[in-house]
C-alpha positions as CSV (number, residue, x, y, z in Angstrom):
1,X,0.0,0.0,0.0
2,X,1.4,3.4,-1.0
3,X,-0.1,6.7,0.1
4,X,-0.1,8.9,-3.0
5,X,-1.8,12.0,-1.7
6,X,-3.0,13.1,1.8
7,X,-5.2,16.2,2.0
8,X,-5.5,17.9,5.4
9,X,-7.3,21.1,6.5
10,X,-5.2,24.0,7.9
11,X,-6.0,27.1,9.8
12,X,-2.5,28.5,9.5
13,X,-2.1,28.7,5.7
14,X,0.8,31.1,5.4
15,X,2.7,29.5,8.3
16,X,2.2,26.0,6.8
17,X,3.5,27.3,3.4
18,X,6.6,28.7,5.1
19,X,7.2,25.6,7.3
20,X,7.0,23.0,4.6
21,X,8.1,25.1,1.6
22,X,10.9,27.1,3.1
23,X,12.0,25.5,6.4
24,X,11.8,21.9,5.2
25,X,12.5,23.0,1.6
26,X,9.9,20.7,0.0
27,X,8.9,21.3,-3.6
28,X,5.6,23.0,-4.1
29,X,3.6,21.1,-6.7
30,X,0.3,23.1,-6.4
31,X,-0.4,26.5,-5.1
32,X,-3.6,28.6,-5.0
33,X,-5.1,31.1,-2.7
34,X,-6.5,28.4,-0.5
35,X,-4.7,25.1,-1.3
36,X,-1.0,24.0,-1.2
37,X,0.6,20.8,-2.1
38,X,4.1,19.6,-1.4
39,X,6.1,16.7,-2.9
40,X,7.2,14.3,-0.2
41,X,9.2,11.8,-2.1
42,X,6.7,9.5,-3.8
43,X,3.8,11.2,-2.0
44,X,2.0,14.5,-2.1
45,X,1.1,16.3,1.2
46,X,-1.7,18.8,0.5
47,X,-3.4,21.4,2.7
48,X,-6.8,23.1,2.2
49,X,-7.4,26.3,4.1
50,X,-10.3,26.1,6.5
51,X,-11.7,29.0,8.5
52,X,-13.7,26.6,10.7
53,X,-10.6,24.9,12.3
54,X,-9.3,26.0,15.6
55,X,-7.5,23.3,17.7
56,X,-7.7,20.5,15.2
57,X,-4.6,18.4,14.5
58,X,-3.5,15.4,12.5
59,X,-0.9,12.7,12.7
60,X,1.2,11.8,9.7
61,X,4.4,9.9,9.4
62,X,7.1,10.1,6.7
63,X,9.5,7.3,5.9
64,X,13.2,8.1,5.9
65,X,16.1,5.9,4.8
66,X,16.9,3.1,7.3
67,X,20.5,4.3,7.8
68,X,19.8,8.1,8.1
69,X,18.0,8.4,11.4
70,X,20.8,10.2,13.3
71,X,21.3,12.6,10.4
72,X,17.6,13.2,10.1
73,X,17.4,14.1,13.8
74,X,20.2,16.6,13.5
75,X,18.7,18.0,10.3
76,X,15.4,18.7,12.1
77,X,17.2,20.3,15.1
78,X,19.4,22.4,12.8
79,X,16.2,24.0,11.5
80,X,15.2,25.1,14.9
81,X,12.4,22.6,15.2
82,X,11.9,21.2,18.7
83,X,11.6,17.4,19.1
84,X,8.8,16.1,21.1
85,X,10.2,14.2,24.1
86,X,9.3,12.0,27.0
87,X,11.5,11.9,30.1
88,X,15.1,11.9,28.8
89,X,14.1,10.5,25.4
90,X,13.4,12.1,22.0
91,X,13.9,9.1,19.8
92,X,11.8,6.0,20.0
93,X,12.5,2.4,18.9
94,X,9.5,0.2,18.2
95,X,10.5,-3.4,18.6
96,X,7.5,-4.9,17.0
97,X,7.9,-2.8,13.9
98,X,11.8,-2.8,14.0
99,X,11.6,1.0,13.4
100,X,13.0,4.2,15.0
101,X,11.1,7.4,15.0
102,X,11.2,11.0,16.1
103,X,8.3,13.5,16.4
104,X,7.8,17.2,16.1
105,X,5.0,19.8,15.5
106,X,4.3,21.8,12.4
107,X,2.5,25.3,12.7
108,X,-0.9,23.6,13.1
109,X,0.5,21.5,15.9
110,X,0.0,18.4,13.7
111,X,2.0,15.4,15.1
112,X,4.6,14.8,12.4
113,X,6.8,11.7,12.6
114,X,10.0,10.8,10.7
115,X,10.3,7.0,10.9
116,X,13.1,4.7,9.7
117,X,11.8,1.1,9.1
118,X,14.8,-1.1,9.4
119,X,13.1,-3.9,7.5
120,X,13.1,-1.9,4.3
121,X,16.0,-1.9,1.9
122,X,16.2,1.8,1.4
123,X,19.7,2.8,2.7
124,X,21.3,5.7,0.8
125,X,24.8,7.3,0.8
126,X,23.8,11.0,0.2
127,X,23.6,13.4,3.1
128,X,20.2,13.8,4.6
129,X,18.0,16.5,3.1
130,X,14.5,17.1,1.6
131,X,15.0,14.3,-0.9
132,X,15.5,11.9,2.0
133,X,11.8,12.1,2.8
134,X,10.8,9.0,0.9
135,X,7.0,9.0,1.2
136,X,4.2,9.5,3.6
137,X,3.7,6.2,5.3
138,X,1.0,6.8,7.9
139,X,-2.1,8.9,8.3
140,X,-4.1,8.8,11.5
141,X,-7.8,8.1,11.4
142,X,-9.4,8.6,14.9
143,X,-12.7,6.8,15.2
144,X,-15.4,5.7,17.8
145,X,-15.2,2.0,17.1
146,X,-11.8,0.7,15.9
147,X,-12.8,-2.9,15.2
148,X,-15.9,-1.9,13.2
149,X,-14.1,0.8,11.1
150,X,-11.1,-1.5,10.6
151,X,-13.5,-4.2,9.3
152,X,-15.1,-1.8,6.9
153,X,-11.8,-0.5,5.6
154,X,-10.2,-3.9,5.2
155,X,-13.2,-5.3,3.4
156,X,-13.6,-2.3,1.1
157,X,-10.0,-2.1,0.0
158,X,-8.8,-5.7,0.7
159,X,-6.2,-4.5,3.2
160,X,-4.7,-6.4,6.1
161,X,-4.0,-5.4,9.7
162,X,-0.3,-5.4,10.5
163,X,2.1,-4.5,13.3
164,X,-0.2,-5.1,16.3
165,X,-3.8,-4.4,15.5
166,X,-6.1,-4.3,18.5
167,X,-9.3,-2.9,20.0
168,X,-8.0,0.6,20.4
169,X,-5.2,0.9,17.8
170,X,-5.1,-0.8,14.4
171,X,-2.6,-0.2,11.6
172,X,-4.1,-1.2,8.3
173,X,-1.9,-1.7,5.2
174,X,1.8,-2.6,5.4
175,X,5.2,-1.2,6.2
176,X,5.1,1.0,3.1
177,X,1.9,2.7,4.0
178,X,-0.9,2.4,6.5
179,X,-4.0,3.9,8.0
180,X,-3.6,4.2,11.8
181,X,-7.1,3.6,13.0
182,X,-7.1,4.8,16.6
183,X,-9.8,5.1,19.3
184,X,-10.6,8.7,20.1
185,X,-10.2,7.9,23.8
186,X,-6.6,6.6,23.3
187,X,-4.0,9.3,23.4
188,X,-1.5,9.7,20.7
189,X,2.1,8.7,21.4
190,X,4.3,10.4,22.4
191,X,2.5,13.7,23.3
192,X,-0.6,12.1,25.0
193,X,-3.1,14.4,23.2
194,X,-6.5,12.8,22.5
195,X,-7.3,12.4,18.8
196,X,-10.4,13.7,17.1
197,X,-12.1,13.4,13.7
198,X,-11.2,16.2,11.1
199,X,-11.5,16.4,7.3
200,X,-9.1,14.0,5.8
201,X,-8.8,12.9,2.2
202,X,-6.5,10.1,1.1
203,X,-5.6,8.7,-2.3
204,X,-3.6,5.6,-2.2
205,X,-2.3,2.7,-4.3
206,X,-3.8,-0.5,-3.0
207,X,-4.6,-4.1,-4.1
208,X,-8.2,-3.1,-5.0
209,X,-9.7,0.1,-6.5
210,X,-12.5,1.5,-4.4
211,X,-13.8,4.5,-2.6
212,X,-15.1,4.9,0.9
213,X,-16.6,7.7,2.9
214,X,-16.6,7.6,6.7
215,X,-17.7,9.8,9.6
216,X,-20.4,11.7,7.6
217,X,-17.9,12.4,4.8
218,X,-15.1,13.8,7.0
219,X,-12.9,10.8,5.9
220,X,-12.7,10.3,2.1
221,X,-10.5,7.3,1.1
222,X,-9.9,6.3,-2.5
223,X,-7.6,3.6,-3.9
224,X,-6.3,3.1,-7.4
């Protein structure tokens, strides 16, 4: 499963443009008065301005080369971006995924993750930079009923759970790309904020072409 485009709402349009376009130096692939799209490796991260948003936030993860985590961490710090930390820890190893991750906020306080999956053969020799952001690999989908929504998504798109699906937290897809279906009463790691449902549109490459609308149209998922 590959996430081709993720469209999120933003209430900080100009700040988002500066953060992703200037600070992270991502290529702008679409720009209008109310919409921005950035190239993130093989994926596109898009933002639609919304005047109705206030404290909403999303969780997305971006895959980086397996051998570049330390460089990635320094690259983020060098740009004046503060890492999210727990007591004496700002990098996190997930044994069941064999992956290492760091987290930070963008101007909308979205929970952004850079993750190195050590099972993937994607090591590079070049110094870490914007081109080292390989693709969007996760998008969070907070819901009321994780098992039920997981069932609907897996049946609609012929996806599989992976990496520890449960009653409150269920990654659907694979190591290349996944929906993180999470209970709205289960805090996000590592900043412990409670998730909530906000407008999210995802175009992805999956095993089966289909379209699905969830949460009264707030989630729009489409596979090719």
